[in-house]
KOLKENU-536609 format. One record per residue: x, y, z of N, C-alpha, C, O in turn; residue number from 1; residue in one letter. Coordinates in Angstrom, 1 decimal. Layout:
<atoms>
ATOM   n.xx   n.yy   n.zz  ca.xx  ca.yy  ca.zz   c.xx   c.yy   c.zz   o.xx   o.yy   o.zz   k r
ATOM      X      Y      Z      X      Y      Z      X      Y      Z      X      Y      Z NUM A
...
</atoms>
This chain:
<atoms>
ATOM   n.xx   n.yy   n.zz  ca.xx  ca.yy  ca.zz   c.xx   c.yy   c.zz   o.xx   o.yy   o.zz   k r
ATOM  123.7   75.5  108.0  122.8   77.1  108.3  121.4   76.3  108.3  121.1   75.5  107.6   1 M
ATOM  120.9   76.8  109.3  119.3   76.6  109.5  118.4   77.9  109.6  118.1   78.4  110.6   2 N
ATOM  118.1   78.2  108.4  117.1   79.6  108.3  115.6   79.2  107.0  115.4   78.4  106.1   3 N
ATOM  115.1   80.0  107.4  113.6   79.9  106.6  113.8   79.3  105.3  113.2   78.3  105.0   4 D
ATOM  114.7   80.1  104.3  115.0   79.8  103.1  115.0   78.5  102.8  114.2   77.9  102.2   5 L
ATOM  116.5   77.8  103.7  116.6   76.7  104.0  115.3   75.3  103.9  115.1   74.2  103.3   6 L
ATOM  115.0   75.9  104.6  113.5   74.9  104.9  112.5   75.2  104.1  111.5   74.5  104.2   7 Q
ATOM  112.4   76.2  103.1  111.0   75.9  102.2  111.7   76.2  100.9  111.3   77.1  100.2   8 N
ATOM  112.9   75.4  100.5  113.4   75.1   99.1  112.4   74.5   98.5  112.6   74.6   97.3   9 L
ATOM  111.4   73.9   98.6  110.6   73.3   97.8  109.5   74.1   97.1  108.7   73.7   96.3  10 D
ATOM  109.5   75.4   97.9  108.6   76.7   97.8  109.1   77.9   96.7  108.5   79.0   96.5  11 R
ATOM  110.6   77.3   96.1  111.1   78.1   95.4  110.6   77.8   93.8  110.3   76.7   93.2  12 L
ATOM  110.6   79.1   93.5  110.3   79.3   92.2  110.7   80.6   91.2  110.9   81.6   91.8  13 H
ATOM  110.7   80.6   90.2  110.6   82.2   89.1  109.8   82.3   88.1  109.2   81.3   87.6  14 S
ATOM  109.7   83.5   87.7  108.9   83.8   86.9  109.5   83.6   85.4  110.6   82.9   85.2  15 T
ATOM  108.9   84.0   84.4  109.4   83.7   82.7  110.5   84.3   83.1  111.6   83.7   83.2  16 E
ATOM  110.3   85.5   83.2  111.6   86.6   83.0  112.7   86.3   83.8  113.8   86.4   83.2  17 L
ATOM  112.5   86.0   85.3  113.2   85.8   86.1  114.4   84.9   85.6  115.6   85.1   85.5  18 G
ATOM  113.7   83.9   85.3  114.6   82.8   84.3  115.3   83.0   83.4  116.4   82.4   83.4  19 T
ATOM  115.0   83.8   82.6  115.6   84.3   81.3  116.8   85.3   82.1  118.0   85.0   81.9  20 E
ATOM  116.4   86.3   82.9  117.2   86.9   83.8  118.4   85.9   84.4  119.6   85.9   83.9  21 R
ATOM  118.2   85.4   85.1  119.2   84.5   85.6  120.2   83.8   84.6  121.4   83.9   84.7  22 I
ATOM  119.6   83.1   83.5  120.3   82.3   82.5  121.4   83.8   81.5  122.6   83.8   81.2  23 R
ATOM  120.8   84.4   81.3  121.3   85.6   80.7  123.1   86.4   81.8  124.2   86.9   81.5  24 K
ATOM  122.4   86.2   82.9  123.4   87.3   83.4  124.7   85.7   84.2  125.9   85.7   84.3  25 N
ATOM  124.1   85.1   84.3  124.9   83.8   84.5  125.8   82.9   83.3  126.7   82.0   83.6  26 L
ATOM  125.2   83.4   82.0  125.3   82.1   80.8  125.2   80.9   81.2  126.0   80.0   81.1  27 G
ATOM  123.6   80.8   82.0  123.7   79.1   81.8  122.9   78.6   80.8  122.0   79.2   80.1  28 L
ATOM  123.4   77.1   80.8  122.6   76.8   79.2  121.6   75.6   79.5  120.8   75.1   78.7  29 G
ATOM  121.6   75.2   81.2  120.4   74.9   82.1  119.6   74.7   81.7  119.2   75.9   81.4  30 V
ATOM  118.5   73.7   81.4  116.9   74.0   81.1  116.3   74.4   82.3  115.6   75.4   82.2  31 E
ATOM  116.5   73.8   83.5  115.8   73.9   84.7  116.4   74.9   85.5  117.3   74.4   86.3  32 D
ATOM  116.3   76.1   85.5  117.3   77.1   86.5  117.1   76.9   87.9  118.0   76.7   88.7  33 T
ATOM  115.4   77.1   88.1  115.0   76.9   89.4  115.6   75.6   90.5  115.6   75.5   91.8  34 V
ATOM  116.0   74.6   89.4  116.7   73.2   90.2  118.1   73.6   90.4  118.8   73.2   91.2  35 A
ATOM  118.5   74.5   89.5  120.0   74.7   89.7  120.1   75.6   90.8  121.0   75.4   91.7  36 W
ATOM  119.2   76.6   90.9  119.3   77.8   92.1  119.3   76.8   93.7  120.1   76.7   94.6  37 C
ATOM  117.9   76.0   93.4  117.9   74.9   94.7  119.2   74.4   94.7  119.9   75.1   95.4  38 K
ATOM  119.8   73.6   94.2  121.4   73.0   94.2  122.2   73.9   94.8  122.8   73.5   95.8  39 Q
ATOM  122.3   74.9   94.3  123.0   76.0   94.6  123.3   76.7   96.1  124.3   76.9   96.7  40 K
ATOM  121.8   76.9   96.2  121.1   77.2   97.4  121.7   76.3   98.5  122.3   76.9   99.4  41 I
ATOM  121.5   74.8   98.6  121.8   73.7   99.3  123.4   74.2   99.6  123.6   74.4  100.8  42 Q
ATOM  124.2   74.3   98.8  125.7   74.6   98.9  126.4   76.0   99.4  127.5   76.4   99.4  43 S
ATOM  125.1   76.5  100.0  125.9   77.9   99.5  126.8   78.6  100.9  126.6   78.5  102.1  44 A
ATOM  127.6   79.1  100.2  128.9   79.6  101.2  128.2   80.6  102.6  128.7   80.7  103.7  45 D
ATOM  127.1   81.4  101.9  126.6   82.1  103.0  125.1   82.5  102.8  124.8   82.8  101.6  46 D
ATOM  124.2   82.6  103.5  122.8   83.4  103.0  122.5   84.4  103.9  122.9   84.3  105.1  47 I
ATOM  122.0   85.5  103.6  121.7   86.6  104.7  120.2   87.3  104.1  119.9   87.5  102.9  48 V
ATOM  119.5   87.6  105.2  118.7   88.0  104.8  118.6   89.2  105.5  118.5   89.3  106.7  49 R
ATOM  118.5   90.6  104.2  118.6   91.9  104.2  117.1   92.5  103.6  116.9   92.6  102.4  50 K
ATOM  116.1   93.0  104.4  115.0   93.6  104.1  113.8   92.3  103.9  113.3   91.5  104.7  51 G
ATOM  113.7   92.6  102.4  112.5   91.4  102.0  113.2   90.4  100.9  112.5   89.6  100.2  52 K
ATOM  114.6   90.4  100.8  115.3   89.6  100.0  116.3   88.5  101.2  116.7   88.6  102.4  53 N
ATOM  116.3   87.6  100.2  117.3   87.0  100.9  118.3   86.5   99.8  118.0   85.9   98.7  54 W
ATOM  120.0   86.8  100.5  121.0   86.9   99.5  122.0   85.5   99.5  122.8   85.2  100.5  55 Y
ATOM  121.9   84.7   98.6  122.8   83.9   98.8  123.7   84.0   97.8  123.6   84.3   96.6  56 V
ATOM  125.3   83.5   98.8  126.2   83.8   97.9  127.2   82.3   97.8  127.6   81.8   98.8  57 Y
ATOM  127.4   82.0   96.6  127.8   80.3   96.5  128.7   80.4   94.8  128.3   80.7   93.7  58 V
ATOM  129.7   80.1   95.3  130.8   79.9   94.4  130.6   81.5   93.1  130.2   81.6   91.9  59 D
ATOM  131.0   82.4   94.1  131.1   83.6   93.3  130.1   84.1   92.6  130.3   84.9   91.6  60 D
ATOM  129.1   83.9   93.0  127.7   84.2   92.4  126.8   84.4   93.4  126.9   83.6   94.4  61 I
ATOM  125.7   85.5   93.3  124.5   86.1   94.2  123.1   85.6   93.7  122.6   86.0   92.7  62 R
ATOM  122.8   84.9   94.5  121.1   84.7   94.0  120.3   85.5   94.9  120.4   85.5   96.1  63 I
ATOM  119.3   86.4   94.0  118.7   87.1   95.2  117.0   86.6   95.0  116.4   86.7   94.0  64 T
ATOM  116.5   86.0   96.1  115.3   85.2   96.4  114.1   86.3   97.1  114.3   86.4   98.3  65 V
ATOM  113.5   86.6   96.8  112.4   86.9   97.5  111.9   86.6   99.2  111.5   85.5   99.5  66 N
ATOM  112.0   87.2   99.7  111.7   86.6  101.6  110.2   85.8  101.6  109.9   84.6  101.8  67 A
ATOM  109.2   87.1  101.0  107.8   86.3  101.3  107.4   85.4  100.2  106.9   84.4  100.8  68 H
ATOM  107.4   85.3   98.9  107.1   84.4   98.2  107.9   83.7   97.7  107.4   83.1   96.8  69 S
ATOM  109.1   83.4   98.0  110.2   82.4   97.5  110.7   82.4   96.0  111.4   81.6   95.5  70 F
ATOM  110.2   83.4   95.6  110.3   83.7   94.1  111.9   83.6   93.7  112.4   83.4   94.8  71 T
ATOM  112.8   83.7   92.8  114.2   83.7   92.6  114.0   84.9   92.1  113.0   85.0   91.4  72 I
ATOM  114.4   85.8   92.2  114.5   87.0   91.5  115.6   87.3   90.4  115.4   87.5   89.3  73 I
ATOM  116.7   87.1   91.0  117.8   87.2   90.0  119.3   86.5   90.3  119.4   85.9   91.4  74 T
ATOM  120.2   86.6   89.6  121.5   86.0   90.3  122.6   86.8   89.0  122.5   87.3   87.8  75 A
ATOM  123.7   86.7   90.0  124.5   87.7   89.5  126.0   87.4   89.8  126.3   87.2   91.0  76 H
ATOM  127.0   87.3   88.7  128.1   86.6   89.0  129.3   87.7   89.4  129.1   88.8   89.0  77 K
ATOM  130.4   87.5   90.3  131.4   88.9   91.1  131.6   88.5   92.5  131.4   87.6   93.3  78 G
ATOM  132.0   89.2   92.5  132.6   89.5   94.1  131.4   90.0   95.0  131.8   90.5   96.0  79 K
ATOM  130.5   90.0   94.9  129.0   90.3   95.8  129.2   90.5   96.8  128.9   91.5   97.3  80 E
ATOM  129.7   89.5   97.4  129.9   89.1   99.3  130.4   90.5   99.2  129.7   91.5   99.4  81 Q
ATOM  132.0   90.4   98.8  133.2   91.5   99.1  132.5   92.8   99.1  132.6   93.6  100.1  82 L
ATOM  131.6   93.3   97.9  130.6   94.3   97.8  130.1   94.7   99.2  130.4   95.6  100.1  83 I
ATOM  128.7   93.3   99.1  128.0   93.7  100.2  128.7   94.0  101.8  128.0   94.7  102.6  84 L
ATOM  129.9   93.4  102.1  130.5   93.9  103.6  131.1   94.8  103.2  130.7   95.7  104.0  85 Q
ATOM  132.0   95.3  102.2  132.9   96.5  102.6  131.2   97.5  102.5  130.8   97.9  103.6  86 E
ATOM  130.7   97.8  101.6  129.7   98.5  101.9  128.9   98.9  103.1  128.4  100.0  103.4  87 A
ATOM  128.8   97.5  104.0  128.4   97.4  105.2  129.5   98.0  106.4  129.2   98.7  107.4  88 E
ATOM  130.7   97.6  106.2  131.3   98.0  107.2  132.2   99.4  106.6  133.4   99.4  106.7  89 S
ATOM  131.7  100.1  106.3  132.2  101.7  105.7  130.8  102.7  105.7  130.8  103.9  105.3  90 V
ATOM  130.1  102.2  106.1  128.7  103.1  106.5  128.1  103.6  105.0  127.5  104.7  104.9  91 G
ATOM  128.1  102.6  104.0  127.5  102.9  102.7  126.5  102.2  102.7  126.3  101.3  103.5  92 K
ATOM  125.5  102.4  101.7  124.2  101.4  101.5  124.4  100.7  100.4  125.4  100.8   99.7  93 Y
ATOM  123.3  100.1  100.3  123.3   99.1   98.8  122.3   99.8   97.9  121.2  100.1   98.4  94 L
ATOM  122.5  100.2   96.6  121.5  100.5   95.9  120.1  100.8   96.2  119.4  101.8   96.3  95 K
ATOM  119.7   99.3   96.2  118.6   98.4   96.8  117.8   99.0   98.0  116.5   99.1   98.0  96 E
ATOM  118.8   99.2   98.9  118.2  100.0  100.4  118.0  101.6   99.7  117.0  102.3   99.9  97 D
ATOM  118.8  102.0   99.1  118.8  103.9   98.8  117.3  103.6   98.2  116.4  103.9   99.0  98 L
ATOM  117.0  103.2   97.4  115.8  103.0   96.7  114.4  102.7   97.6  113.4  103.4   97.7  99 E
ATOM  114.7  101.5   98.1  113.4  101.6   99.3  113.4  102.2   99.9  112.3  102.6   99.8 100 E
ATOM  114.1  103.0  101.0  114.3  104.0  101.9  113.7  105.4  100.9  113.2  106.2  101.6 101 A
ATOM  113.7  105.8   99.6  113.4  106.7   99.1  112.3  106.6   99.0  111.7  107.7   99.3 102 L
ATOM  111.4  105.6   98.6  110.1  104.9   98.4  109.4  105.5   99.9  108.3  106.1  100.0 103 R
ATOM  109.8  105.3  100.6  109.5  105.0  102.0  109.0  106.8  102.3  107.9  107.3  102.6 104 A
ATOM  110.3  107.3  102.0  109.8  108.8  102.6  109.2  109.5  101.5  108.6  110.5  101.8 105 I
ATOM  109.2  109.1  100.4  108.5  109.9   99.2  107.0  109.6   99.7  106.1  110.4   99.8 106 D
ATOM  106.9  108.5  100.0  105.1  108.2  100.8  104.8  108.9  102.1  103.7  108.9  102.6 107 S
ATOM  106.0  109.5  102.8  105.8  109.9  104.2  105.3  111.3  104.1  104.4  111.9  104.7 108 T
ATOM  106.2  111.7  103.2  106.3  113.3  102.8  104.7  113.5  102.1  104.1  114.5  102.4 109 I
ATOM  104.1  112.6  101.2  103.1  112.8  100.9  101.4  112.7  101.9  100.3  113.2  101.8 110 R
ATOM  102.1  111.8  102.8  100.7  111.7  103.6  100.6  113.0  105.1   99.8  113.5  105.8 111 K
ATOM  102.4  113.3  104.8  102.3  114.7  106.1  101.8  115.7  105.2  100.9  116.4  105.6 112 C
ATOM  102.3  115.9  104.0  101.5  117.6  103.6   99.8  117.0  102.8   98.9  117.6  102.2 113 E
ATOM  100.0  115.8  103.1   98.3  115.5  102.7   97.3  116.1  104.4   96.1  116.5  104.4 114 K
ATOM   98.1  116.0  105.5   97.5  116.3  106.5   97.8  117.9  107.2   97.2  118.6  108.0 115 V
ATOM   99.1  118.1  106.4   99.0  119.9  107.0   98.1  120.4  106.6   98.0  121.1  107.6 116 Q
ATOM   97.5  120.8  106.1   96.5  121.5  105.8   95.0  121.5  107.1   94.4  122.3  107.7 117 P
ATOM   95.0  120.4  107.0   94.0  120.0  108.3   94.3  120.7  109.7   93.4  120.7  110.6 118 K
ATOM   95.8  121.2  109.8   96.4  121.8  111.3   96.6  123.3  111.0   97.0  123.8  109.9 119 L
ATOM   96.2  123.9  112.4   96.0  125.2  112.7   97.3  125.8  112.8   98.1  125.6  113.7 120 K
ATOM   97.6  126.7  111.7   98.8  127.2  111.2   99.2  127.8  112.7   98.3  128.1  113.4 121 Q
ATOM  100.6  128.0  113.3  101.0  128.7  114.6  100.7  127.9  116.0  100.6  128.4  117.1 122 G
ATOM  100.5  126.3  115.4  100.3  125.3  116.7  101.5  124.5  116.7  102.1  124.2  115.7 123 T
ATOM  101.8  124.1  117.8  103.1  123.4  117.9  102.7  121.9  116.7  103.7  121.7  115.9 124 S
ATOM  101.9  121.3  116.5  101.2  120.6  115.7  102.1  120.9  114.4  103.1  120.3  113.9 125 Q
ATOM  101.4  122.2  113.8  101.8  122.2  112.4  103.2  122.8  112.3  103.7  123.0  111.2 126 H
ATOM  104.0  123.0  113.6  105.6  123.5  113.6  106.0  122.3  113.3  106.5  122.2  112.2 127 T
ATOM  105.9  121.2  114.2  106.5  120.3  113.8  106.5  119.5  112.7  107.5  118.8  112.2 128 L
ATOM  104.8  119.7  112.2  104.7  118.7  110.9  105.5  120.0  109.9  106.3  119.2  109.3 129 L
ATOM  105.6  120.7  109.5  106.2  121.2  108.4  107.9  121.2  108.9  108.7  121.6  108.0 130 V
ATOM  108.4  121.0  110.0  109.6  120.6  110.0  110.1  119.1  109.2  110.7  118.9  108.2 131 R
ATOM  109.5  118.4  110.2  109.1  116.7  109.7  109.8  117.0  108.2  110.9  116.8  107.9 132 R
ATOM  108.8  117.5  107.4  108.5  117.5  105.6  109.8  118.1  105.4  110.4  117.6  104.5 133 I
ATOM  110.4  119.1  106.2  111.7  119.8  105.4  112.9  118.5  105.7  113.6  118.0  104.9 134 K
ATOM  112.7  118.3  107.0  114.0  117.4  107.2  114.0  115.5  106.4  114.9  114.8  106.3 135 A
ATOM  112.3  115.4  106.1  112.5  114.4  105.1  112.2  115.0  103.6  111.4  114.3  103.0 136 L
ATOM  112.6  115.9  103.0  113.1  116.6  102.1  114.1  116.6  102.0  114.5  115.9  101.0 137 R
ATOM  115.1  117.2  102.8  116.8  116.7  102.6  117.1  115.6  102.6  117.9  115.2  101.9 138 I
ATOM  116.5  114.6  103.5  116.9  113.3  103.2  116.9  112.3  101.9  117.6  111.5  101.4 139 A
ATOM  115.7  112.9  101.6  114.9  112.4  100.0  116.2  112.8   99.3  117.0  111.9   98.9 140 A
ATOM  116.4  114.2   99.0  117.9  114.9   98.4  119.2  114.1   98.5  120.0  113.8   97.6 141 A
ATOM  119.3  113.9   99.8  120.7  113.3   99.8  120.6  111.8   99.3  121.6  111.3   98.8 142 L
ATOM  119.4  111.2   99.3  119.6  109.8   98.5  119.4  109.8   96.8  119.9  109.0   96.0 143 I
ATOM  118.9  110.7   96.8  119.0  110.8   95.4  120.3  111.5   94.7  120.7  111.3   93.6 144 T
ATOM  120.8  112.4   95.7  122.1  112.8   95.1  123.0  111.3   95.5  123.8  111.0   94.6 145 R
ATOM  122.9  110.5   96.4  123.8  109.5   96.7  123.6  108.2   95.1  124.4  107.7   94.3 146 E
ATOM  122.2  108.1   95.3  121.6  107.0   93.9  122.5  107.7   92.6  122.9  106.8   91.8 147 L
ATOM  122.9  109.2   92.1  123.4  109.3   91.2  124.4  109.5   90.9  124.6  109.8   89.8 148 S
ATOM  125.4  109.2   91.8  126.9  109.1   91.9  127.6  107.8   91.5  128.8  107.7   91.6 149 S
</atoms>
């Protein structure tokens, strides 16, 4: 596999909290979790870039690495790769994707609402903006409902 993550293994690092989270989630007793993760990444079954993160699948473990800073964020045990593939194949989305989309939608709504008073009522621009805000609020409500279920 030739990708940006494998080419930048020397830049991998983690925070103190990230290291503790990885040890706790995986029940690791190793001293150097970053070195352990590097070794696992080199022997990965699959490496997927999704949004701002790399997801590394190896030995029934998913390691999450920030794609920009190369910070190892967390690692989890379980059938994560199968869950990811199932979610993508049936049109469902991961919780992280929905949360990121909701943040983007909320930001866009705020920006639209800030511009709305500057547009003259009755103009096509004002009507279009009102309809867009309504559509974005519906999208946010649907995402919120999906996250709570």
